[in-house]
N, C-alpha and C positions, 0 to 999 in steps of 0.2 A: 234156859241156858244149861248146857251140859257141864260136867265137872271140869273138862279141859278148858272150856271157855271161861269158866269162873276163875280158874287158876291163872289164866293169862291176864284177866282183868286185875286180879289181886297183885300180880307181879308188876304190872304197869303202875298201879296205884302206889305200891311200895317204892318203886323207883322214883316216882314223882315226889313222894315225901322226902326221900333221902336227898334228891337233887335240890329241893326247896330248902332243906335244912342247911345244906352246904352253901348254897347261894346266900342265904340270910347271914350265916356266920361270916362268910367272906366279905360281904358288903358292909357289915356293921363292925368288923374288926378294925382296930387302929392301933398304931404304936403308942408308946408313952409320949406324953406331950411335954414340950418346953413351955412353961408359963413365963413369958418374957417380962422382965422387970424394967420399968421406966428408969432412965438415968436422970440426972439433975438437969439435963438439957431439954430445951423445947424447940419446936420448929412449926411455924404456922399455927400457933395456938395449941398444938398437941405435943405429947411427950415423944422423946427419942428413945428407942429401945435397941439394944444390941443383941444380935443372935450370931453365935459362932458355930460354924459347921466345918466338917472335913469330908472330902470325897476320897474314897479308897477303891482300889481295884477288886478287893474282896473284904467283906465285913469281918470274916473270921470267926463267927459264932452263929448259934441258932440253927434252924432247919436248913438254911441255905448259906453256909459259911463262905462259899466261893462266889456268891453274887456280889456284884458291884453295888455301892450304896453311899448314901450320905449318913454321917454320924454326928451327934449321937441319936438323932431322930429326924423325922421329916414332918412332924406334927407340932404346930406352934399355936399358942393362945396369946393374943396381943391386945393391948388397950385400944379403945376407940380413937380414931383420928390420929393415930400415932405414925411416926416416921420410923421405919425399920431400917436399921443400919446392919447389913449382912456382911460378915467377914467369913470367907471360905478359904480354908487351907486345902488347895487342890493338889492331890498327890498322884493322880492317875495319868497315864500316857494318852496321847491323842487317838481318837477313833475317827474323827472327821465327820462333817455334816453332809447329808445328801442335798439339803436345801440351803444355799448360801444366805438366804434371808435371815436365818437364825444366827448368823455370825455377827449381826448388828446389835448393839446395845439399844434397848428401847424401854421407855417407861420409867427409867430411873431419874432421880433428881439430877438435872443438868444433862441428861442423856448420855452419861458416861459411867465408867467404872475405873478403878485403879488396879493395875496388875503389878505387883511388886513395887508399888509406889508410883508407877507411871500411869498417867491418865490416858484412857483409850475409849474409843466409841465403836470399835469393831476389831475383829481378828481375822486372820486367814482361815477360811472355812475348813481347810484340811488339818488345822492344828487344834481343833476343839476336842476336849476330852468329854465334857458334859455341858449342860446348860441349866440355868435356873430360870424357869419361865412360869409366869402367873397370867394365863390368858385373860382371865376375868378382870385384871387390872392393867392389861396392856404391857406387862413387864417381860422382858427377855434379856438375859445376860449370858453370853457364851463364856465358858471357862477354858482358858488356855491350858493345853496339855503339857505335861512335863516332857522335856526333850529326851529322846531315846538315849542320848549320850551323856545325860546329866548324872551326877554321882548318886549313889543310893541314898534314899531319904530326901531327895530334892522336892521342893514344894513351890507352887505358885500361889501367892496370897492375893486373893481377889476381894475387893471391897466396893460396895455400892449401897445406895439408899433409895427407898421409895415409900410413898405414903399409902396408908390404908384408910378406908372410910369409917363411918361411925359404927357400922355393924356389917356382918355377913360372914359367909364361909367360902373361902377361895381355894380352889384346887391349884396345885403347882406341880411341875414335872420337868424332867430332862427330855429334850428333843434330839439329843445325839443318840443314834442307834448303837448303844454300848452294851447290849445284853448278848454277849458272845454265846453261841450255841443255840440261840432261839431264832425263829423265823424272821429274817431280815434284821435281826438284832433288836427287835422291838417287843419281845415277850418277857416273861419272868420278872426280873427286877424293874423293868421299865413300866410295868403295869401294877406294881405292888406297893402299897403304903409302907413306909419304913425303909425303902431302898431308893429308887429313882422317882418316886411318886410321893406327893405330900399334900398337906392341907394347912391353911392358915385360918384360924378362927378368931374373928374380931369381936370383942365384946367387953363388958365391964367386969 
């Protein structure tokens, strides 16, 4: 092999190593976790745990301050066989759903959620700001967007509950194409842990 050929091979090898290092770092990186504490309540023999989240149009810090996200994190550690009672302070405007199927509440206890105290089983697909979906558990909850004419600081409070099994790691995400400036609104924060993508780790 001549010198030029050897340099080309070395360049490809170096590129492969760098790409592998980037992929490994990306795949194994995760945000700080909420370790949910059980309340004094029980349901079906397991503890009830409360998780409080906020959805914002821009997280306001870090490498991507203008990205949409869930705060304070999207990574939860919860007890086995627990019931998760999720309260979301939804502060973002509507983006709308491409697939109306995701406007239905599914997999929650009672098949419903409450929005500002009102029990609902679906919303108008055009009014969705985000969603909280756990495909591995059959859970989908659409989050009603704040009306464009609402006063500054307006919030929709969404509450729902669902059960988790004895163990496992479950991916959850938003299915509303809310990543402005990315291809079809599905890139960036939609694909990144800590923004519109998360994980539920069930264990002792």
